[in-house]
OpenMM code with the backbone's topology and positions (N, CA, C; nanometers):
from openmm import Vec3, app, unit

residues = "UNK UNK UNK UNK UNK UNK UNK UNK UNK UNK UNK UNK UNK UNK UNK UNK UNK UNK UNK UNK UNK UNK UNK UNK UNK UNK UNK UNK UNK UNK UNK UNK UNK UNK UNK UNK UNK UNK UNK UNK UNK UNK UNK UNK UNK UNK UNK UNK UNK UNK UNK UNK UNK UNK UNK UNK UNK UNK UNK UNK UNK UNK UNK UNK UNK UNK UNK UNK UNK UNK UNK UNK UNK UNK UNK UNK UNK UNK UNK UNK UNK UNK UNK UNK UNK UNK UNK UNK UNK UNK UNK UNK UNK UNK UNK UNK UNK UNK UNK UNK UNK UNK UNK UNK UNK UNK UNK UNK UNK UNK UNK UNK UNK UNK UNK UNK UNK UNK UNK UNK UNK UNK UNK UNK UNK UNK UNK UNK UNK UNK UNK UNK UNK UNK UNK UNK UNK UNK UNK UNK UNK UNK UNK UNK UNK".split()
positions = [
    Vec3(0.3390, -1.0220, -2.3850),
    Vec3(0.3503, -1.1589, -2.3961),
    Vec3(0.5025, -1.2042, -2.4553),
    Vec3(0.5230, -1.1447, -2.5607),
    Vec3(0.6650, -1.1668, -2.6032),
    Vec3(0.7769, -1.1588, -2.5079),
    Vec3(0.7634, -1.0724, -2.4328),
    Vec3(0.8657, -1.0528, -2.3221),
    Vec3(0.8686, -1.1748, -2.2437),
    Vec3(0.7374, -1.2068, -2.1993),
    Vec3(0.7374, -1.3264, -2.1099),
    Vec3(0.7753, -1.4467, -2.1650),
    Vec3(0.7851, -1.4587, -2.2969),
    Vec3(0.8407, -1.5841, -2.3563),
    Vec3(0.9848, -1.5784, -2.3938),
    Vec3(1.0399, -1.4501, -2.4100),
    Vec3(1.1667, -1.4472, -2.4348),
    Vec3(1.2516, -1.4858, -2.3328),
    Vec3(1.2338, -1.4685, -2.2225),
    Vec3(1.3269, -1.5147, -2.1265),
    Vec3(1.3481, -1.6570, -2.1024),
    Vec3(1.2441, -1.7220, -2.1083),
    Vec3(1.2414, -1.8882, -2.0989),
    Vec3(1.3218, -1.9331, -2.2285),
    Vec3(1.2991, -1.8807, -2.3505),
    Vec3(1.3634, -1.9097, -2.4752),
    Vec3(1.5125, -1.8832, -2.4461),
    Vec3(1.5593, -1.7533, -2.4051),
    Vec3(1.6834, -1.7287, -2.3823),
    Vec3(1.7536, -1.8207, -2.2901),
    Vec3(1.6730, -1.8549, -2.1726),
    Vec3(1.7276, -1.9546, -2.0825),
    Vec3(1.7905, -2.0777, -2.1586),
    Vec3(1.7012, -2.1318, -2.2285),
    Vec3(1.7511, -2.2663, -2.3067),
    Vec3(1.8462, -2.2645, -2.4088),
    Vec3(1.8577, -2.1339, -2.4781),
    Vec3(1.9621, -2.1079, -2.5743),
    Vec3(2.0915, -2.0920, -2.4877),
    Vec3(2.0965, -2.0231, -2.3811),
    Vec3(2.2062, -2.0159, -2.2992),
    Vec3(2.2650, -2.1294, -2.2539),
    Vec3(2.1424, -2.2362, -2.1982),
    Vec3(2.1923, -2.3692, -2.1621),
    Vec3(2.2628, -2.4437, -2.2699),
    Vec3(2.1932, -2.4362, -2.3912),
    Vec3(2.2681, -2.4964, -2.5021),
    Vec3(2.3842, -2.4504, -2.5394),
    Vec3(2.4160, -2.3119, -2.5298),
    Vec3(2.5503, -2.2565, -2.5577),
    Vec3(2.6456, -2.3034, -2.4589),
    Vec3(2.6194, -2.3054, -2.3300),
    Vec3(2.7107, -2.3449, -2.2352),
    Vec3(2.7339, -2.4872, -2.2412),
    Vec3(2.6431, -2.5675, -2.2923),
    Vec3(2.6587, -2.6998, -2.3100),
    Vec3(2.7733, -2.7262, -2.4227),
    Vec3(2.7660, -2.6352, -2.5302),
    Vec3(2.8445, -2.6378, -2.6420),
    Vec3(2.9683, -2.6053, -2.6135),
    Vec3(3.0067, -2.5560, -2.5017),
    Vec3(3.1404, -2.5129, -2.4626),
    Vec3(3.2233, -2.6448, -2.4294),
    Vec3(3.1443, -2.7415, -2.4041),
    Vec3(3.2164, -2.8801, -2.3658),
    Vec3(3.2812, -2.9555, -2.5005),
    Vec3(3.2361, -2.9119, -2.6033),
    Vec3(3.2880, -2.9557, -2.7246),
    Vec3(3.4351, -2.8804, -2.7679),
    Vec3(3.4553, -2.7791, -2.6971),
    Vec3(3.5856, -2.7075, -2.7097),
    Vec3(3.6696, -2.7090, -2.5873),
    Vec3(3.6457, -2.8026, -2.5006),
    Vec3(3.7104, -2.8204, -2.3699),
    Vec3(3.8192, -2.9082, -2.3820),
    Vec3(3.9465, -2.8805, -2.3242),
    Vec3(4.0588, -2.9692, -2.3126),
    Vec3(4.0252, -3.0412, -2.1862),
    Vec3(3.9688, -3.1539, -2.2063),
    Vec3(3.9497, -3.2316, -2.0837),
    Vec3(4.0600, -3.2887, -2.0115),
    Vec3(4.1751, -3.2996, -2.0917),
    Vec3(4.2924, -3.3324, -2.0024),
    Vec3(4.3432, -3.2252, -1.9146),
    Vec3(4.3336, -3.1042, -1.9459),
    Vec3(4.3362, -2.9913, -1.8437),
    Vec3(4.2542, -3.0096, -1.7330),
    Vec3(4.1279, -3.0180, -1.7495),
    Vec3(4.0206, -3.0389, -1.6486),
    Vec3(4.0588, -3.1505, -1.5600),
    Vec3(4.0674, -3.2754, -1.6226),
    Vec3(4.1097, -3.3927, -1.5328),
    Vec3(4.2393, -3.3669, -1.4397),
    Vec3(4.3402, -3.3072, -1.5062),
    Vec3(4.4642, -3.2766, -1.4292),
    Vec3(4.4459, -3.1854, -1.3211),
    Vec3(4.3434, -3.0981, -1.2970),
    Vec3(4.3245, -3.0178, -1.1910),
    Vec3(4.3040, -3.0826, -1.0531),
    Vec3(4.3610, -3.0332, -0.9577),
    Vec3(4.3462, -3.0725, -0.8327),
    Vec3(4.2134, -3.0186, -0.7824),
    Vec3(4.1179, -3.1006, -0.7438),
    Vec3(3.9759, -3.0759, -0.6981),
    Vec3(3.9523, -3.0932, -0.5612),
    Vec3(3.8631, -3.0302, -0.4881),
    Vec3(3.8498, -3.0407, -0.3561),
    Vec3(3.7729, -3.1689, -0.3205),
    Vec3(3.7596, -3.2215, -0.1969),
    Vec3(3.7093, -3.3447, -0.1780),
    Vec3(3.5614, -3.3456, -0.1930),
    Vec3(3.4883, -3.2384, -0.2015),
    Vec3(3.3480, -3.2007, -0.2182),
    Vec3(3.3135, -3.1981, -0.3585),
    Vec3(3.4033, -3.2211, -0.4480),
    Vec3(3.3630, -3.2010, -0.5826),
    Vec3(3.2809, -3.3278, -0.6318),
    Vec3(3.1623, -3.3108, -0.6880),
    Vec3(3.0800, -3.4232, -0.7068),
    Vec3(3.1325, -3.4977, -0.8356),
    Vec3(3.0704, -3.6047, -0.8618),
    Vec3(3.1108, -3.6716, -0.9886),
    Vec3(3.0568, -3.5927, -1.1209),
    Vec3(3.1287, -3.6087, -1.2221),
    Vec3(3.0875, -3.5297, -1.3441),
    Vec3(2.9391, -3.5329, -1.3892),
    Vec3(2.8871, -3.6609, -1.3709),
    Vec3(2.7564, -3.6908, -1.4005),
    Vec3(2.6511, -3.6125, -1.3440),
    Vec3(2.6737, -3.5846, -1.2155),
    Vec3(2.5942, -3.5038, -1.1305),
    Vec3(2.5339, -3.3741, -1.1920),
    Vec3(2.6396, -3.3010, -1.2440),
    Vec3(2.6099, -3.1858, -1.3100),
    Vec3(2.5256, -3.1847, -1.4347),
    Vec3(2.5205, -3.3004, -1.5099),
    Vec3(2.4247, -3.3280, -1.6220),
    Vec3(2.2959, -3.3769, -1.5695),
    Vec3(2.2636, -3.4000, -1.4402),
    Vec3(2.1505, -3.4214, -1.3877),
    Vec3(2.0799, -3.2997, -1.3296),
    Vec3(2.1672, -3.2148, -1.2683),
    Vec3(2.1289, -3.1029, -1.1786),
    Vec3(2.0889, -2.9933, -1.2819),
    Vec3(2.1980, -2.9442, -1.3728),
    Vec3(2.1661, -2.8331, -1.4617),
    Vec3(2.0309, -2.8442, -1.5356),
    Vec3(1.9991, -2.9424, -1.6043),
    Vec3(1.8761, -2.9304, -1.6728),
    Vec3(1.7399, -2.9043, -1.5810),
    Vec3(1.7550, -2.9588, -1.4771),
    Vec3(1.6318, -2.9223, -1.3628),
    Vec3(1.6357, -2.7720, -1.3246),
    Vec3(1.7565, -2.7158, -1.3142),
    Vec3(1.7687, -2.5834, -1.2545),
    Vec3(1.7322, -2.4913, -1.3916),
    Vec3(1.7530, -2.5282, -1.5102),
    Vec3(1.7277, -2.4414, -1.6147),
    Vec3(1.5779, -2.4378, -1.6082),
    Vec3(1.5068, -2.5589, -1.6253),
    Vec3(1.3707, -2.5731, -1.6412),
    Vec3(1.3068, -2.4804, -1.5072),
    Vec3(1.3534, -2.4738, -1.3918),
    Vec3(1.2736, -2.3973, -1.2892),
    Vec3(1.3275, -2.2615, -1.3065),
    Vec3(1.4421, -2.2126, -1.3657),
    Vec3(1.4743, -2.0905, -1.3993),
    Vec3(1.3629, -2.0187, -1.5015),
    Vec3(1.3622, -2.1381, -1.6031),
    Vec3(1.2736, -2.0632, -1.7061),
    Vec3(1.1281, -2.0422, -1.6613),
    Vec3(1.0796, -2.1240, -1.5726),
    Vec3(0.9296, -2.1051, -1.5184),
    Vec3(0.9336, -1.9790, -1.4381),
    Vec3(1.0393, -1.9498, -1.3487),
    Vec3(1.0408, -1.8143, -1.2763),
    Vec3(1.0476, -1.7037, -1.3717),
    Vec3(1.1297, -1.7091, -1.4852),
    Vec3(1.1500, -1.5990, -1.5734),
    Vec3(1.0168, -1.5754, -1.6503),
    Vec3(0.9403, -1.6693, -1.6717),
    Vec3(0.8161, -1.6656, -1.7409),
    Vec3(0.7159, -1.5922, -1.6724),
    Vec3(0.7039, -1.6375, -1.5237),
    Vec3(0.6115, -1.5945, -1.4461),
    Vec3(0.6520, -1.4520, -1.3813),
    Vec3(0.7573, -1.4001, -1.3891),
    Vec3(0.7943, -1.2753, -1.3456),
    Vec3(0.8701, -1.1895, -1.4409),
    Vec3(0.8679, -1.1914, -1.5569),
    Vec3(0.9379, -1.1218, -1.6562),
    Vec3(0.9298, -0.9895, -1.6599),
    Vec3(0.8054, -0.9281, -1.5971),
    Vec3(0.7807, -0.7882, -1.5994),
    Vec3(0.8829, -0.7171, -1.4833),
    Vec3(0.8796, -0.7929, -1.3599),
    Vec3(0.9574, -0.7446, -1.2601),
    Vec3(1.1245, -0.7738, -1.2624),
    Vec3(1.1648, -0.8874, -1.3443),
    Vec3(1.2929, -0.9174, -1.3214),
    Vec3(1.3827, -0.9256, -1.4516),
    Vec3(1.3068, -0.8579, -1.5740),
    Vec3(1.3596, -0.8822, -1.6966),
    Vec3(1.5150, -0.8587, -1.7146),
    Vec3(1.5468, -0.7240, -1.6800),
    Vec3(1.6942, -0.6941, -1.6841),
    Vec3(1.8125, -0.7528, -1.5893),
    Vec3(1.7478, -0.7836, -1.4896),
    Vec3(1.8350, -0.8702, -1.3877),
    Vec3(1.8480, -0.9929, -1.4327),
    Vec3(1.7548, -1.0553, -1.4812),
    Vec3(1.7423, -1.1959, -1.5323),
    Vec3(1.8346, -1.2015, -1.6534),
    Vec3(1.8145, -1.1100, -1.7354),
    Vec3(1.9006, -1.1082, -1.8880),
    Vec3(2.0479, -1.1230, -1.8353),
    Vec3(2.0868, -1.0273, -1.7511),
    Vec3(2.2389, -1.0087, -1.7018),
    Vec3(2.2713, -1.1323, -1.6527),
    Vec3(2.1857, -1.2067, -1.5499),
    Vec3(2.2582, -1.3242, -1.4872),
    Vec3(2.2675, -1.4157, -1.5851),
    Vec3(2.1527, -1.4550, -1.6556),
    Vec3(2.1562, -1.5686, -1.7637),
    Vec3(2.2693, -1.5594, -1.8530),
    Vec3(2.3013, -1.4399, -1.9019),
    Vec3(2.4261, -1.4061, -1.9811),
    Vec3(2.5609, -1.4589, -1.9195),
    Vec3(2.5681, -1.4114, -1.7926),
    Vec3(2.6860, -1.4652, -1.6967),
    Vec3(2.6954, -1.6000, -1.6859),
    Vec3(2.5596, -1.6467, -1.6654),
    Vec3(2.5617, -1.7961, -1.6350),
    Vec3(2.6310, -1.8816, -1.7509),
    Vec3(2.5959, -1.8277, -1.8814),
    Vec3(2.6312, -1.8964, -1.9855),
    Vec3(2.7917, -1.8833, -2.0168),
    Vec3(2.8336, -1.7504, -1.9711),
    Vec3(2.9780, -1.7027, -1.9916),
    Vec3(3.0577, -1.7971, -1.9178),
    Vec3(3.0182, -1.8423, -1.7908),
    Vec3(3.0993, -1.8977, -1.6855),
    Vec3(3.1592, -2.0374, -1.7507),
    Vec3(3.0822, -2.1155, -1.8133),
    Vec3(3.1398, -2.2255, -1.8861),
    Vec3(3.2586, -2.2124, -1.9789),
    Vec3(3.2358, -2.1088, -2.0714),
    Vec3(3.3258, -2.0788, -2.1644),
    Vec3(3.4542, -2.0254, -2.0973),
    Vec3(3.4330, -1.9442, -1.9815),
    Vec3(3.5753, -1.8784, -1.9223),
    Vec3(3.6300, -1.9916, -1.8248),
    Vec3(3.5529, -2.0827, -1.7808),
    Vec3(3.6375, -2.1917, -1.6942),
    Vec3(3.6979, -2.2980, -1.7901),
    Vec3(3.6087, -2.3547, -1.8602),
    Vec3(3.6408, -2.4843, -1.9333),
    Vec3(3.7061, -2.4413, -2.0671),
    Vec3(3.6788, -2.3497, -2.1520),
    Vec3(3.7366, -2.3338, -2.2781),
    Vec3(3.8629, -2.2425, -2.2629),
    Vec3(3.8423, -2.1466, -2.1985),
    Vec3(3.9408, -2.0283, -2.1865),
    Vec3(4.0399, -2.0813, -2.0627),
    Vec3(4.0084, -2.1775, -1.9736),
    Vec3(4.0626, -2.2179, -1.8509),
    Vec3(4.1152, -2.1073, -1.7897),
    Vec3(4.0359, -2.0052, -1.7524),
    Vec3(4.0498, -1.9053, -1.6709),
    Vec3(3.9567, -1.9196, -1.5515),
    Vec3(4.0288, -1.9894, -1.4474),
    Vec3(3.9444, -2.0120, -1.3305),
    Vec3(3.9074, -1.8805, -1.2563),
    Vec3(4.0063, -1.7911, -1.2579),
    Vec3(4.0048, -1.6614, -1.1908),
    Vec3(3.8808, -1.5839, -1.2490),
    Vec3(3.8816, -1.5655, -1.3642),
    Vec3(3.7835, -1.4893, -1.4373),
    Vec3(3.6495, -1.5469, -1.4174),
    Vec3(3.6551, -1.6970, -1.4173),
    Vec3(3.5152, -1.7515, -1.4028),
    Vec3(3.4637, -1.7399, -1.2560),
    Vec3(3.5726, -1.7299, -1.1588),
    Vec3(3.5193, -1.6937, -1.0264),
    Vec3(3.4580, -1.5656, -1.0133),
    Vec3(3.5295, -1.4720, -1.0731),
    Vec3(3.4639, -1.3223, -1.0767),
    Vec3(3.3289, -1.3406, -1.1443),
    Vec3(3.3075, -1.4068, -1.2395),
    Vec3(3.1788, -1.3995, -1.3046),
    Vec3(3.0909, -1.4491, -1.2146),
    Vec3(3.1111, -1.5582, -1.1439),
    Vec3(3.0096, -1.6463, -1.0549),
    Vec3(2.9820, -1.5620, -0.9437),
    Vec3(3.0699, -1.4724, -0.8896),
    Vec3(3.0384, -1.3893, -0.7743),
    Vec3(2.9495, -1.2799, -0.8068),
    Vec3(2.9721, -1.2246, -0.9330),
    Vec3(2.8846, -1.1338, -0.9906),
    Vec3(2.7313, -1.1875, -1.0340),
    Vec3(2.7456, -1.3042, -1.0532),
    Vec3(2.6153, -1.3966, -1.0808),
    Vec3(2.5278, -1.4116, -0.9527),
    Vec3(2.6079, -1.4357, -0.8499),
    Vec3(2.5348, -1.4674, -0.7199),
    Vec3(2.4765, -1.3236, -0.6769),
    Vec3(2.5558, -1.2270, -0.6818),
    Vec3(2.5011, -1.0942, -0.6381),
    Vec3(2.3617, -1.0518, -0.7083),
    Vec3(2.3823, -1.0644, -0.8563),
    Vec3(2.2468, -1.0546, -0.9378),
    Vec3(2.1262, -1.1488, -0.9004),
    Vec3(2.1679, -1.2712, -0.8626),
    Vec3(2.0631, -1.3419, -0.8188),
    Vec3(2.0048, -1.3259, -0.6832),
    Vec3(2.0802, -1.2642, -0.5986),
    Vec3(2.0291, -1.2066, -0.4651),
    Vec3(1.9286, -1.1144, -0.4991),
    Vec3(1.9756, -1.0169, -0.5870),
    Vec3(1.8914, -0.9074, -0.6209),
    Vec3(1.7526, -0.9625, -0.6835),
    Vec3(1.7560, -1.0618, -0.7652),
    Vec3(1.6363, -1.1244, -0.8189),
    Vec3(1.5603, -1.1821, -0.7146),
    Vec3(1.6088, -1.2556, -0.6186),
    Vec3(1.5267, -1.3040, -0.5019),
    Vec3(1.4730, -1.1985, -0.4225),
    Vec3(1.5426, -1.0947, -0.4241),
    Vec3(1.4778, -0.9709, -0.3365),
    Vec3(1.3679, -0.9090, -0.4071),
    Vec3(1.3692, -0.9147, -0.5393),
    Vec3(1.2539, -0.8723, -0.6187),
    Vec3(1.1551, -0.9492, -0.6164),
    Vec3(1.1711, -1.0692, -0.6182),
    Vec3(1.0574, -1.1724, -0.6102),
    Vec3(0.9813, -1.1494, -0.4718),
    Vec3(1.0685, -1.1420, -0.3698),
    Vec3(1.0245, -1.1445, -0.2336),
    Vec3(0.9205, -1.0010, -0.2296),
    Vec3(0.9789, -0.8950, -0.2960),
    Vec3(0.9018, -0.7799, -0.2686),
    Vec3(0.7563, -0.7930, -0.3519),
    Vec3(0.7634, -0.8707, -0.4452),
    Vec3(0.6482, -0.8855, -0.5347),
    Vec3(0.5575, -1.0078, -0.4801),
    Vec3(0.6149, -1.0475, -0.3661),
    Vec3(0.5328, -1.1612, -0.2986),
    Vec3(0.5216, -1.2800, -0.3921),
    Vec3(0.5964, -1.3140, -0.4789),
    Vec3(0.5866, -1.4380, -0.5511),
    Vec3(0.6698, -1.5457, -0.4886),
    Vec3(0.6061, -1.6084, -0.3851),
    Vec3(0.6693, -1.7022, -0.3065),
    Vec3(0.6899, -1.8529, -0.3826),
    Vec3(0.6050, -1.8875, -0.4636),
    Vec3(0.6458, -1.9845, -0.5550),
    Vec3(0.7618, -1.9697, -0.6343),
    Vec3(0.7810, -1.8616, -0.6929),
    Vec3(0.9018, -1.8365, -0.7685),
    Vec3(1.0260, -1.8358, -0.6825),
    Vec3(1.0128, -1.7664, -0.5728),
    Vec3(1.1175, -1.7758, -0.4717),
    Vec3(1.1704, -1.9079, -0.4469),
    Vec3(1.0518, -1.9980, -0.4077),
    Vec3(1.0827, -2.1300, -0.3808),
    Vec3(1.1498, -2.2227, -0.5052),
    Vec3(1.1137, -2.2057, -0.6074),
    Vec3(1.1728, -2.2442, -0.7553),
    Vec3(1.3123, -2.1968, -0.7836),
    Vec3(1.3352, -2.0785, -0.7349),
    Vec3(1.4632, -1.9975, -0.7615),
    Vec3(1.5645, -2.0511, -0.6690),
    Vec3(1.5441, -2.0607, -0.5473),
    Vec3(1.6237, -2.0927, -0.4364),
    Vec3(1.7311, -2.2053, -0.4809),
    Vec3(1.6927, -2.3146, -0.5229),
    Vec3(1.7879, -2.4296, -0.5673),
    Vec3(1.9015, -2.3788, -0.6626),
    Vec3(1.8606, -2.2790, -0.7546),
    Vec3(1.9427, -2.2300, -0.8431),
    Vec3(2.0506, -2.1705, -0.7782),
    Vec3(2.0158, -2.0706, -0.6850),
    Vec3(2.0987, -1.9890, -0.6171),
    Vec3(2.1977, -2.0684, -0.5330),
    Vec3(2.1483, -2.1649, -0.4554),
    Vec3(2.2429, -2.2505, -0.3833),
    Vec3(2.3361, -2.3209, -0.4465),
    Vec3(2.2861, -2.3725, -0.5736),
    Vec3(2.3793, -2.4543, -0.6635),
    Vec3(2.5041, -2.3568, -0.7056),
    Vec3(2.4608, -2.2377, -0.7438),
    Vec3(2.5802, -2.1410, -0.7948),
    Vec3(2.6701, -2.1004, -0.6801),
    Vec3(2.5989, -2.0996, -0.5540),
    Vec3(2.6977, -2.0756, -0.4412),
    Vec3(2.7865, -2.1818, -0.4294),
    Vec3(2.7447, -2.3157, -0.4362),
    Vec3(2.8192, -2.4332, -0.4182),
    Vec3(2.9194, -2.4427, -0.5418),
    Vec3(2.8804, -2.4202, -0.6509),
    Vec3(2.9679, -2.3982, -0.7668),
    Vec3(3.0900, -2.2855, -0.7451),
    Vec3(3.0473, -2.1935, -0.6879),
    Vec3(3.1569, -2.0798, -0.6613),
    Vec3(3.2482, -2.1503, -0.5514),
    Vec3(3.2082, -2.2160, -0.4641),
    Vec3(3.2961, -2.2852, -0.3684),
    Vec3(3.3992, -2.3804, -0.4520),
    Vec3(3.3414, -2.4479, -0.5212),
    Vec3(3.4185, -2.5371, -0.6167),
    Vec3(3.5266, -2.4543, -0.6873),
    Vec3(3.4826, -2.3530, -0.7441),
    Vec3(3.5611, -2.2761, -0.8459),
    Vec3(3.6829, -2.2261, -0.7565),
    Vec3(3.6494, -2.1547, -0.6376),
    Vec3(3.7498, -2.1094, -0.5494),
    Vec3(3.8474, -2.2087, -0.5085),
    Vec3(3.7905, -2.3199, -0.4762),
    Vec3(3.8965, -2.4304, -0.4161),
    Vec3(3.9780, -2.4829, -0.5303),
    Vec3(3.9282, -2.4886, -0.6480),
    Vec3(4.0125, -2.5280, -0.7766),
    Vec3(4.1264, -2.4126, -0.7739),
    Vec3(4.0914, -2.2993, -0.7798),
    Vec3(4.1916, -2.1706, -0.7698),
    Vec3(4.3010, -2.2243, -0.6652),
    Vec3(4.2617, -2.2331, -0.5508),
    Vec3(4.3351, -2.2403, -0.4325),
    Vec3(4.4415, -2.3705, -0.4502),
    Vec3(4.3550, -2.4872, -0.4894),
    Vec3(4.4419, -2.6094, -0.4993),
    Vec3(4.5461, -2.6108, -0.6141),
    Vec3(4.5144, -2.5219, -0.7092),
    Vec3(4.6068, -2.5355, -0.8423),
    Vec3(4.7009, -2.3949, -0.8440),
] * unit.nanometer
topology = app.Topology()
chain = topology.addChain("A")
for resn in residues:
    res = topology.addResidue(resn, chain)
    for name in ("N", "CA", "C"):
        topology.addAtom(name, app.Element.getBySymbol(name[0]), res)
């Protein structure tokens, strides 16, 4: 039971720590970046991420036994991305982080499919699609700057 509860708790702690990075962000640096035409307005991220974290927490709770190690690695990388990109202004390391993050999440979906937990797959796919989109944004920012 503790294992099942630990992943959702870690999810929300990481979400909080990622959000904390915004307090250390040099927003003049971010605003000065050339961004791709498909970069959404900043407020969209504040809507999407909380929903995704709730879905991720549900999936981690329902599948802790099968995905514990993979999920723990991916959620740590998830939190690290904000710090790499915004605080350390390392768009290249942030991109490397998110590529590894996508790979780990593909493995998680594979594990969920093997165990035939289709509701979890359905809940998890929006997160994977969002980080794929985020990786395109990250790469475009690297190219444009």
